[in-house]
C-alpha positions in Angstrom: 0.0 0.1 0.0 1.7 3.6 -1.3 1.7 5.9 1.8 1.8 8.7 -0.4 5.4 9.7 0.1 6.8 8.4 -3.2 8.7 5.7 -1.4 8.2 2.0 -2.1 6.1 0.1 0.2 8.1 -1.8 2.8 8.0 -5.6 2.4 8.1 -7.6 5.8 9.4 -11.4 5.4 9.7 -12.9 8.8 10.7 -16.5 8.6 11.3 -17.1 12.3 11.2 -15.5 15.4 11.8 -16.0 19.1 11.4 -14.3 22.8 14.4 -12.5 24.1 15.2 -14.2 27.7 16.6 -10.9 29.0 14.3 -8.2 27.8 11.1 -9.7 27.0 11.2 -8.3 23.5 10.5 -10.1 20.4 13.2 -11.0 17.7 12.2 -11.8 14.4 14.3 -13.7 11.8 14.1 -11.9 8.4 13.8 -13.7 5.1 15.5 -12.5 1.8 13.0 -10.5 0.5 12.7 -8.1 3.7 12.7 -4.2 2.7 11.7 -2.8 6.4 10.6 0.7 7.4 9.1 0.0 10.4 8.2 3.1 12.9 6.1 2.2 16.4 5.5 4.8 18.7 6.7 8.2 19.8 10.3 7.1 20.2 12.3 5.8 17.5 15.9 5.8 16.3 17.4 4.8 12.7 19.9 2.1 11.9 21.6 0.7 8.9 22.2 -3.0 8.4 24.2 -4.8 5.8 23.3 -8.0 3.8 25.5 -10.0 6.4 23.5 -8.6 9.4 20.2 -9.9 7.9 21.9 -12.8 6.5 21.8 -12.2 3.0 19.2 -9.8 2.0 19.2 -8.9 -1.7 19.7 -5.3 -1.3 22.8 -3.8 0.0 21.3 -2.2 3.0 17.9 -2.7 4.8 17.2 0.2 7.0 15.0 -0.3 10.2 13.7 1.9 12.5 12.7 0.7 15.8 11.2 2.1 18.9 11.9 1.1 22.6 10.4 -1.6 23.6 8.3 -2.5 26.8 9.2 -5.8 28.2 6.0 -8.2 29.1 5.3 -7.9 33.0 2.5 -10.3 33.7 1.5 -9.3 37.4 2.2 -5.5 36.7 4.9 -5.0 39.7 7.4 -3.0 37.8 9.9 -5.8 37.1 10.0 -7.2 33.5 9.1 -11.0 33.3 12.7 -12.1 32.4 13.8 -10.6 35.7 11.1 -11.4 37.8 11.2 -14.3 40.6 7.4 -14.6 40.8 5.9 -13.9 37.4 1.9 -14.0 38.7 2.4 -12.4 42.1 3.5 -8.6 42.3 6.9 -8.4 44.1 8.1 -5.4 42.6 10.0 -2.2 43.9 6.7 -1.2 45.2 5.7 -4.2 47.4 7.3 -5.2 50.8 8.6 -8.3 49.3 10.7 -6.7 46.4 12.2 -10.0 44.7 13.4 -11.1 47.9 14.5 -14.8 47.7 15.8 -15.9 51.2 16.8 -19.3 50.0 18.2 -18.4 46.5 16.6 -20.8 44.3 15.2 -18.4 41.7 11.7 -18.4 43.2 10.7 -14.8 45.4 9.7 -15.6 48.6 6.2 -14.3 47.5 5.5 -17.3 45.7 8.0 -19.9 47.2 6.3 -21.6 49.9 8.6 -24.8 49.1 10.5 -24.5 52.2 12.0 -28.0 52.2 13.3 -27.1 48.4 11.9 -30.5 47.1 10.2 -28.9 44.1 6.7 -29.3 45.6 4.4 -27.4 48.3 3.6 -30.0 50.7 2.2 -30.8 54.3 6.1 -30.8 55.5 6.2 -27.3 54.2 3.5 -26.1 56.1 4.7 -27.7 59.4 8.4 -26.3 58.8 6.1 -22.8 58.3 4.4 -23.2 61.5 7.6 -23.6 63.5 8.1 -19.7 62.8 4.2 -18.5 62.8 4.2 -15.4 65.0 7.9 -14.7 64.6 9.8 -11.6 63.3 13.2 -13.6 63.9 15.5 -13.0 61.0 16.0 -16.6 61.0 12.5 -17.1 60.1 12.7 -14.5 56.7 12.2 -17.5 54.4 8.9 -17.7 55.9 8.0 -14.2 55.6 6.5 -14.5 52.2 4.8 -11.1 52.3 7.7 -8.9 53.4 6.2 -7.3 56.2 8.9 -8.6 58.7 6.7 -11.0 60.7 5.4 -14.7 59.6 1.5 -14.4 60.3 -1.7 -15.7 59.0 -1.2 -13.2 55.5 2.0 -15.7 55.0 0.0 -18.7 55.0 -2.5 -18.2 52.7 0.1 -18.3 50.0 1.4 -21.9 50.8 -2.3 -23.1 51.1 -3.0 -21.3 47.6 -0.1 -23.4 46.0 -0.4 -26.5 48.0 0.1 -29.6 46.0 1.8 -27.9 43.3 5.1 -26.0 42.6 6.5 -22.9 43.8 6.6 -19.9 41.3 6.5 -19.8 38.3 9.6 -17.6 38.1 10.9 -15.7 35.1 14.7 -16.5 36.1 16.3 -18.8 33.9 18.4 -20.1 37.0 14.7 -21.4 38.9 14.3 -25.1 38.5 11.5 -26.7 40.5 11.9 -30.2 38.9 15.5 -30.1 40.7 15.8 -27.6 43.0 19.4 -28.8 43.8 20.5 -27.8 40.1 20.3 -23.9 39.8 22.8 -21.1 39.9 20.8 -18.4 41.4 23.5 -17.9 44.1 
């Protein structure tokens, strides 16, 4: 479709794509017929790319204008999903639980009532929780799932909501509920 500016219409030839695990941005693999002039919203910048950069475009240069991407944040806590240790529970900078992960397993305390780190939230986790119920002791910080400094009833809601399941989910690649001993979140 001619946009009335005298320039040829852009051709978008996408042959594949992925999601960037660090930023959450969509990354497209362009085909040989791609001729792109793409401007999303207010902010944009322009870069020139050679044939090699696009894997064999027919023209000597492809021009791509791109805008700042907004990473996905499913729970709206201000932490993009690839960096969020609780994808479905808000635990960002505006919440007291702010990405705290006391046991360094890649799951934030706000969604990790798997206190025995066996990959499941079961009765033995509830028993472990009860040992610190009512406490504000630093030794009980793993059981403070809401980040308010105390282990109380509002923390107990979380193990029951995930009972029989796995902790999380987490956006961190190091989080591993199947084999909690096999993670590099330290």
